[in-house]
FILUMVEX-496221 format. One record per atom (N, C-alpha, C): residue number from 1; residue in one letter; atom name; x, y, z. Coordinates in steps of 0.02 Angstrom, whole numbers, plus 50000, padded with zeros to 5 digits. Each point is the difference from the previous one (the first is absolute). Layout:
BEGIN
pos,code,site,X,Y,Z
NUM,A,CA,X,Y,Z
...
This chain:
BEGIN
pos,code,site,X,Y,Z
1,M,N,50042,49942,50000
1,M,CA,49958,50058,50000
1,M,C,50045,50062,50000
2,E,N,49978,50049,49963
2,E,CA,50038,50063,49997
2,E,C,49952,50059,49995
3,K,N,50024,50055,50024
3,K,CA,49963,50063,49998
3,K,C,50050,50057,50007
4,S,N,49989,50054,49964
4,S,CA,50043,50058,50005
4,S,C,49961,50056,50036
5,V,N,50032,50030,50049
5,V,CA,49969,50055,50038
5,V,C,50051,50056,50004
6,N,N,49984,50057,49969
6,N,CA,50045,50058,50002
6,N,C,50072,49983,49982
7,G,N,50008,49960,49949
7,G,CA,50067,49983,49976
7,G,C,50035,49945,50039
8,V,N,49966,49971,50049
8,V,CA,50028,49945,50039
8,V,C,49965,49936,49980
9,L,N,50039,49949,49985
9,L,CA,49973,49935,49981
9,L,C,49986,49960,50063
10,L,N,49939,49976,50007
10,L,CA,49982,49954,50053
10,L,C,49992,49932,49967
11,T,N,50039,49952,50022
11,T,CA,50001,49935,49967
11,T,C,50005,49943,50051
12,T,N,49974,49943,49981
12,T,CA,50007,49940,50041
12,T,C,50058,49957,49975
13,E,N,50035,50024,49949
13,E,CA,50060,49965,49976
13,E,C,50058,50024,50043
14,F,N,50024,49956,50044
14,F,CA,50055,50020,50043
14,F,C,50059,49955,49990
15,T,N,50058,50027,50016
15,T,CA,50063,49963,49994
15,T,C,50028,49987,50069
16,M,N,50050,49958,50004
16,M,CA,50034,49990,50065
16,M,C,50035,50064,50022
17,E,N,50021,50041,49953
17,E,CA,50028,50065,50018
17,E,C,49947,50043,50035
18,D,N,49938,49999,49975
18,D,CA,49946,50036,50033
18,D,C,49988,49974,50071
19,V,N,50002,49935,50008
19,V,CA,49991,49969,50066
19,V,C,50055,50023,50047
20,E,N,50062,49997,49977
20,E,CA,50057,50020,50043
20,E,C,49996,50074,50016
21,T,N,49980,50041,49952
21,T,CA,49993,50072,50012
21,T,C,49945,50012,50052
22,S,N,49944,49964,49994
22,S,CA,49946,50007,50048
22,S,C,50023,49983,50070
23,I,N,50036,49946,50007
23,I,CA,50026,49980,50066
23,I,C,50047,50054,50027
24,R,N,50047,50022,49959
24,R,CA,50048,50051,50022
24,R,C,49966,50065,50019
25,R,N,49953,50021,49959
25,R,CA,49967,50064,50013
25,R,C,49953,49996,50060
26,Q,N,49969,49942,50013
26,Q,CA,49961,49991,50061
26,Q,C,50044,50016,50060
27,R,N,50059,49970,50001
27,R,CA,50047,50009,50055
27,R,C,50022,50073,50005
28,E,N,50019,50029,49944
28,E,CA,50027,50068,50001
28,E,C,49946,50052,50017
29,I,N,49943,49995,49969
29,I,CA,49947,50050,50011
29,I,C,49971,49993,50070
30,F,N,49979,49940,50018
30,F,CA,49966,49993,50065
30,F,C,50049,50006,50058
31,G,N,50061,49978,49991
31,G,CA,50051,50009,50052
31,G,C,50024,50072,50004
32,G,N,50019,50028,49943
32,G,CA,50029,50066,49998
32,G,C,49951,50057,50013
33,E,N,49941,49996,49970
33,E,CA,49952,50055,50006
33,E,C,49954,49994,50059
34,F,N,49982,49939,50018
34,F,CA,49948,49991,50050
34,F,C,50023,49967,50065
35,G,N,50064,49982,50003
35,G,CA,50027,49973,50062
35,G,C,49982,49928,50015
36,F,N,49981,49961,49949
36,F,CA,49987,49930,50012
36,F,C,50065,49967,50023
37,L,N,49995,49956,50047
37,L,CA,50058,49967,50029
37,L,C,50032,49952,49950
38,D,N,50067,49994,50004
38,D,CA,50036,49954,49957
38,D,C,49972,49929,50005
39,S,N,49977,49981,50059
39,S,CA,49974,49932,50010
39,S,C,49936,49987,49961
40,S,N,49966,50053,49976
40,S,CA,49938,49990,49962
40,S,C,50014,49986,49926
41,H,N,50058,50018,49975
41,H,CA,50014,49993,49928
41,H,C,50003,49928,49976
42,P,N,50028,49953,50038
42,P,CA,49999,49931,49976
42,P,C,49930,49972,49988
43,Y,N,49951,50024,50039
43,Y,CA,49931,49978,49990
43,Y,C,49975,50019,49931
44,A,N,50010,50063,49981
44,A,CA,49978,50023,49934
44,A,C,50037,49964,49945
45,E,N,50065,49992,50008
45,E,CA,50039,49965,49949
45,E,C,49975,49929,49992
46,K,N,49991,49965,50055
46,K,CA,49976,49931,49997
46,K,C,49931,49996,49967
47,A,N,49955,50045,50019
47,A,CA,49933,49999,49973
47,A,C,49999,50015,49924
48,I,N,50042,50046,49978
48,I,CA,50002,50016,49928
48,I,C,50030,49941,49962
49,R,N,50052,49970,50026
49,R,CA,50030,49941,49967
49,R,C,49950,49942,49999
50,E,N,49962,49991,50053
50,E,CA,49950,49947,50003
50,E,C,49945,50014,49948
51,F,N,49981,50063,49993
51,F,CA,49951,50018,49949
51,F,C,50023,49978,49931
52,V,N,50063,50015,49984
52,V,CA,50028,49981,49935
52,V,C,50000,49924,49990
53,K,N,50016,49964,50053
53,K,CA,50002,49926,49995
53,K,C,49931,49970,49989
54,T,N,49950,50029,50033
54,T,CA,49933,49970,49998
54,T,C,49953,50034,49951
55,W,N,50023,50054,49969
55,W,CA,49959,50040,49954
55,W,C,49967,49957,49947
56,Q,N,49935,50012,49990
56,Q,CA,49960,49966,49949
56,Q,C,49964,50055,49960
57,A,N,50015,50004,49936
57,A,CA,49974,50055,49958
57,A,C,49924,50005,50001
58,E,N,49965,49945,50010
58,E,CA,49927,50003,49999
58,E,C,49971,50029,50064
59,K,N,50041,50008,50053
59,K,CA,49972,50026,50062
59,K,C,50043,50053,50035
60,D,N,50061,50011,49978
60,D,CA,50046,50046,50033
60,D,C,50033,50046,49948
61,F,N,50025,50057,50023
61,F,CA,50041,50041,49956
61,F,C,50044,50046,50040
62,M,N,50055,50019,49969
62,M,CA,50043,50053,50025
62,M,C,49994,50056,49948
63,L,N,49974,50056,50021
63,L,CA,49993,50057,49956
63,L,C,50063,50043,50010
64,V,N,50035,50013,49946
64,V,CA,50061,50040,50002
64,V,C,49987,50064,49960
65,A,N,50020,50056,50030
65,A,CA,49994,50065,49966
65,A,C,50069,50019,49974
66,K,N,50002,50018,49935
66,K,CA,50064,50019,49970
66,K,C,49992,50065,49961
67,A,N,50048,50043,50011
67,A,CA,50006,50062,49961
67,A,C,50059,49988,49953
68,G,N,49985,49985,49937
68,G,CA,50053,49976,49955
68,G,C,50021,49932,50024
69,D,N,50065,49991,50011
69,D,CA,50025,49937,50027
69,D,C,50008,50003,50076
70,R,N,49983,50055,50031
70,R,CA,50013,50010,50072
70,R,C,49941,49976,50042
71,F,N,50015,49958,50048
71,F,CA,49952,49976,50050
71,F,C,49980,50059,50043
72,V,N,49934,50015,50005
72,V,CA,49978,50056,50041
72,V,C,49947,49981,50052
73,G,N,49980,49936,50000
73,G,CA,49951,49979,50050
73,G,C,49976,49929,49987
74,T,N,49966,49974,50049
74,T,CA,49973,49932,49994
74,T,C,49948,49985,50053
75,I,N,49962,49947,49988
75,I,CA,49955,49971,50050
75,I,C,49990,49927,49979
76,T,N,49987,49957,50048
76,T,CA,49984,49931,49984
76,T,C,49927,49987,50018
77,F,N,49969,49953,49963
77,F,CA,49932,49978,50014
77,F,C,50001,49925,50006
78,M,N,49972,49975,50054
78,M,CA,49996,49928,50012
78,M,C,49927,49980,50005
79,G,N,49978,49958,49954
79,G,CA,49932,49976,50002
79,G,C,49992,49946,50053
80,E,N,49945,50003,50035
80,E,CA,49984,49950,50050
80,E,C,49936,49965,49980
81,E,N,49965,49971,50045
81,E,CA,49938,49964,49985
81,E,C,49939,50045,50006
82,N,N,49945,49978,49970
82,N,CA,49935,50033,50007
82,N,C,49999,50073,49979
83,G,N,50038,50016,49947
83,G,CA,49999,50068,49973
83,G,C,50039,50051,50040
84,V,N,50042,49977,50046
84,V,CA,50039,50045,50042
84,V,C,50071,50003,49975
85,G,N,50029,50059,50001
85,G,CA,50070,50009,49980
85,G,C,50034,50049,50046
86,R,N,50066,49999,49998
86,R,CA,50040,50042,50044
86,R,C,50052,50040,49960
87,L,N,50002,50065,50014
87,L,CA,50052,50043,49973
87,L,C,50057,50005,50050
88,R,N,50062,49999,49974
88,R,CA,50058,50003,50045
88,R,C,50057,50039,49968
89,F,N,50041,50028,50042
89,F,CA,50065,50028,49981
89,F,C,49997,50057,49949
90,L,N,49954,50047,50011
90,L,CA,49997,50060,49958
90,L,C,50061,50044,50015
91,I,N,50035,50019,49948
91,I,CA,50051,50052,50006
91,I,C,49996,50045,49939
92,V,N,50016,50063,50012
92,V,CA,50005,50050,49946
92,V,C,50065,50038,50014
93,E,N,50041,50005,49949
93,E,CA,50063,50036,50008
93,E,C,49987,50072,50023
94,P,N,50041,50026,50045
94,P,CA,49989,50067,50028
94,P,C,49991,50054,49948
95,D,N,50038,50000,49946
95,D,CA,49994,50053,49950
95,D,C,49937,49994,49957
96,M,N,49963,49945,50008
96,M,CA,49938,49990,49962
96,M,C,49938,50011,50043
97,R,N,50009,50015,50063
97,R,CA,49944,50011,50045
97,R,C,49968,50068,49986
98,G,N,49936,50005,50017
98,G,CA,49964,50063,49991
98,G,C,49976,50010,49929
99,K,N,50008,49950,49958
99,K,CA,49980,50004,49930
99,K,C,49943,49953,49983
100,G,N,49972,49968,50052
100,G,CA,49945,49953,49989
100,G,C,50021,49930,49982
101,L,N,50065,49985,50003
101,L,CA,50023,49933,49981
101,L,C,49977,49947,50050
102,G,N,50004,50014,50064
102,G,CA,49976,49951,50049
102,G,C,49927,49983,49990
103,K,N,49960,50052,49989
103,K,CA,49929,49989,49987
103,K,C,49990,49960,49936
104,A,N,50038,50015,49949
104,A,CA,49995,49963,49936
104,A,C,50019,49927,50010
105,I,N,50052,49987,50038
105,I,CA,50020,49931,50013
105,I,C,49945,49962,50036
106,V,N,49973,50030,50054
106,V,CA,49950,49965,50039
106,V,C,49934,49992,49961
107,T,N,49977,50053,49966
107,T,CA,49937,49993,49963
107,T,C,50007,49951,49942
108,T,N,50057,50000,49968
108,T,CA,50011,49951,49946
108,T,C,50001,49929,50028
109,A,N,50033,49990,50056
109,A,CA,50001,49934,50031
109,A,C,49929,49978,50018
110,L,N,49959,50047,50027
110,L,CA,49931,49983,50016
110,L,C,49960,49982,49938
111,E,N,50009,50038,49946
111,E,CA,49966,49986,49937
111,E,C,50018,49931,49974
112,W,N,50065,49985,49999
112,W,CA,50023,49936,49973
112,W,C,49976,49943,50044
113,A,N,50001,50010,50067
113,A,CA,49975,49948,50046
113,A,C,49926,49987,49987
114,K,N,49962,50053,49991
114,K,CA,49928,49993,49986
114,K,C,49990,49962,49934
115,D,N,50039,50018,49949
115,D,CA,49995,49966,49935
115,D,C,50017,49925,50006
116,M,N,50041,49983,50050
116,M,CA,50018,49930,50011
116,M,C,49948,49963,50042
117,G,N,49948,50036,50022
117,G,CA,49946,49969,50037
117,G,C,50000,50011,50075
118,Y,N,50044,50043,50024
118,Y,CA,50003,50013,50072
118,Y,C,49952,50057,50017
119,S,N,49967,49994,50058
119,S,CA,49951,50049,50020
119,S,C,50015,50034,50066
120,H,N,50046,49973,50038
120,H,CA,50019,50029,50065
120,H,C,50076,50000,50006
121,I,N,50028,50058,50013
121,I,CA,50072,50008,50004
121,I,C,50018,50029,50068
122,Y,N,50054,49975,50028
122,Y,CA,50026,50028,50062
122,Y,C,50075,50012,49994
123,L,N,50025,50041,50046
123,L,CA,50071,50014,50003
123,L,C,50018,50018,50072
124,S,N,50063,49997,50014
124,S,CA,50026,50022,50065
124,S,C,50045,50060,49988
125,T,N,49997,50047,50045
125,T,CA,50045,50057,49998
125,T,C,50018,50018,50072
126,H,N,50038,50052,50008
126,H,CA,50021,50020,50067
126,H,C,49976,50071,50015
127,S,N,49983,50011,50062
127,S,CA,49970,50064,50021
127,S,C,50044,50060,49985
128,I,N,50066,49991,49994
128,I,CA,50044,50057,49986
128,I,C,50003,50018,49926
129,L,N,49970,49960,49957
129,L,CA,50000,50013,49928
129,L,C,49938,50042,49982
130,N,N,50001,50061,50022
130,N,CA,49941,50043,49996
130,N,C,49976,50013,49928
131,T,N,50046,50011,49955
131,T,CA,49980,50015,49930
131,T,C,49965,49939,49970
132,A,N,50027,49941,50011
132,A,CA,49969,49939,49974
132,A,C,49931,49990,50032
133,R,N,49995,50010,50065
133,R,CA,49937,49990,50034
133,R,C,49946,50048,49974
134,R,N,50019,50063,49989
134,R,CA,49952,50049,49972
134,R,C,49977,49977,49930
135,M,N,50048,49976,49960
135,M,CA,49982,49977,49933
135,M,C,49952,49941,50003
136,Y,N,50014,49952,50043
136,Y,CA,49956,49942,50005
136,Y,C,49930,50021,50020
137,S,N,49995,50046,50047
137,S,CA,49935,50025,50022
137,S,C,49963,50035,49943
138,K,N,50035,50042,49963
138,K,CA,49969,50035,49943
138,K,C,49977,49952,49945
139,L,N,50035,49943,49994
139,L,CA,49981,49951,49949
139,L,C,49942,49956,50022
140,G,N,49979,50007,50063
140,G,CA,49943,49961,50025
140,G,C,50017,49942,50046
141,F,N,50065,49990,50014
141,F,CA,50019,49949,50049
141,F,C,49976,50022,50069
142,V,N,49984,49951,50042
142,V,CA,49979,50013,50068
142,V,C,50048,49962,50047
143,K,N,50024,50034,50051
143,K,CA,50043,49967,50050
143,K,C,49956,49954,50042
144,T,N,50020,49936,50003
144,T,CA,49959,49951,50036
144,T,C,50036,49968,50059
145,G,N,50063,50017,50010
145,G,CA,50035,49971,50057
145,G,C,50068,50031,50007
146,E,N,50029,49990,50060
146,E,CA,50068,50023,50013
146,E,C,50029,49961,50058
147,E,N,50066,49996,49999
147,E,CA,50036,49969,50056
147,E,C,50069,50031,50003
148,S,N,50032,49994,50057
148,S,CA,50066,50028,50010
148,S,C,50049,49973,49948
149,A,N,50043,50044,49976
149,A,CA,50053,49981,49953
149,A,C,50067,50025,50025
150,E,N,50009,49999,50065
150,E,CA,50063,50023,50031
150,E,C,50061,49964,49972
151,E,N,49991,49937,49980
151,E,CA,50056,49961,49973
151,E,C,50020,50024,49930
152,V,N,49957,50039,49969
152,V,CA,50014,50028,49933
152,V,C,50026,50071,50006
153,C,N,49965,50040,50041
153,C,CA,50017,50070,50007
153,C,C,49974,50025,50067
154,P,N,50043,50025,50042
154,P,CA,49978,50024,50066
154,P,C,49942,50049,49995
155,G,N,49948,49987,50039
155,G,CA,49942,50043,50002
155,G,C,49949,49988,49945
156,A,N,50013,49955,49955
156,A,CA,49955,49988,49943
156,A,C,49948,49946,50016
157,M,N,49944,50007,49967
157,M,CA,49948,49949,50000
157,M,C,49995,49972,49929
158,E,N,49991,49935,49994
158,E,CA,49985,49970,49935
158,E,C,49925,50002,49992
159,E,N,49977,50025,49944
159,E,CA,49928,50008,49987
159,E,C,49979,49958,49941
160,V,N,49939,49973,50004
160,V,CA,49970,49964,49944
160,V,C,49947,50046,49970
161,W,N,50003,50007,49933
161,W,CA,49951,50041,49964
161,W,C,49968,49955,49947
162,E,N,49934,50009,49988
162,E,CA,49963,49957,49955
162,E,C,49955,50041,49954
163,I,N,49985,49970,49942
163,I,CA,49954,50031,49952
163,I,C,49966,49946,49958
164,D,N,49937,50012,49983
164,D,CA,49966,49958,49951
164,D,C,50005,50034,49933
165,V,N,50016,49960,49949
165,V,CA,50008,50027,49932
165,V,C,49947,49973,49954
C-alpha cells in the first residue's frame, strides 16, 4: 500500500534498513528528547524485531514515511482477533513535526486497517508525550486506561487509547 501526503511517501514496503532506523530512532528520540530510561530501549527493540519475524501481510503492516529516500517516520500495525488491531511505535523525525505528518501517518494507518477489515484499534502511549496525546484525542481516540510506567520514564503513566473505525 502506498499514499503520498504533502510530498512524503507513506508505504508498507519496508526494508531492514527501515527497521534498523526505526529501532535506532526510537532509542534516540524517546531517550534523548523525553527522558525514557536506557532500560526501556531493549523492550522496543525486541518488540520491533518480533514484529518483523511474525509479520503477516494479510493482517499486519509497518508504515514507513519517506521524504525522497530519507526515513522521516513510521508506525506499526498488528492485527489481532475479532476485528481488533494495535498501533505501535509511532515516530516522526523532529524536523518533520508540526507539518501534519504524525496525523497523516496515524490516519493512513487507520484507513488501511479499516480496509483490511479491522473495526477497533488501540494503542499505548505515555502521559509525557503531550503532542501525541492531543493528536490522538483530536482524531477521536479515547483514553481507556492507565498504569504507572516508572520503569520506562520517571513520573510517566502508560495510557491505553482506543477508537472504532
